[in-house]
N, C-alpha and C positions, 0 to 999 in steps of 0.2 A: 165664490169670492170674486171681487173685482180685480182686474189686472193692475199692476203697478207700473207707472210710467216714470222713468228716471232720466233726468237731464244732468250731465256732468260738463262743467265748463272749467278748463284749465287755462290760467293766465300765467305766462312765463316772461320774465324780464329779459329783453335782448341785451341790455346793458348789465354786465356782471358786477359793475362797481356801484350800482344803485343801493342806497341804504334801505333798511326795512321801513323807516319812517316815510321816506319818499315813495316807496313802492305802495304802501298802504294808503297814503294820501291820494295817489293817482288811481288806484284800483278799486278801493272801497266804494266810491259812488256808483261805479258800473256794476259791481257785484251786488249792490243793494237792490237792483232790479229782480234778482232771484228771490229775495225776501218778499217783495211786492207780489210776484207771481205766486209764490207759495201761500202767502196770506190771503189770496183770493179763494183758496180752497179750504184751508184750516188754519189754526192758530199757531202751529209749530213753525219755527223759522227754518230757512234753508241751512245747510251745513256748509260752513266756509272754513277751510284749513289753510294755514300759511306754512310754507316750507322755506328754510334758509338756503342760501347758495350751496350748490353741491356739484359733483362731477358725474355726468351721465354719459355713458358710452365713450369715455375718455375725453369728453369735452366739458369745460366748465359751464355751468348755468347759473344765472342770477336767481333772485327771489322768485318764488312761484306761489300761486294760490289755486285751490281747487274748490269750486262751489258745486254742491249737489242738491238737487231738488227731486223729491219723490212724492208723487201724487197718485192716488188710486181713484179712478173714475170709471164709469161705464163706457162701453164702446162708442156710443153716439157722441158723448162729450169728448172722448179721446181724440177724435178727428180734429176738433177745435184746439184741444190742448197741444197737440203736436205742432199745429200752426203757431201757437203762442211760443212754444219752445224755440222754434226756428227764428221767429221774430226777435225774441229776447237775445238769442245767441248772436244774431246779426247786429243788433243794436250794440251789444258789448264789443264786438269786433270793430264797429265804426268808432266807438268812443275811445278805444285803446289802440290806435294805429301803430304805436311804438312798441307794442307787446305782441308776443306770439299767443294767439288764442286758439285752443283746441276744444272741440265740442263733440260730445257723444250722447246720443239718445238711444235708450233701450226700453223694451217692454218685457215685463215678466208676468207670465200667465200662471195663475194658481190652478192646480189640477188636483 
């Protein structure tokens, strides 16, 4: 079986007073890049989940969103896919300078 390549993008509001509507209006256009990337490989969309404000490690956090893209391709195409992951992640960071953006890329091998 082909390896599974996973890109996770977390976007966290620095402003804890931002409303859900404002957060989604500002973040949705950037996270739509994940659907475009995923759509290049198959018809299923990326997974985007929104989380309400909470307290983490004793500090309040505003709204956050997590986008996940999972794509299974061969090793040759994977080299290019990882470059695309990095480029999309960097684009999202540039588009959302007022937000904290965390990115994680993982590879899962089937054995």
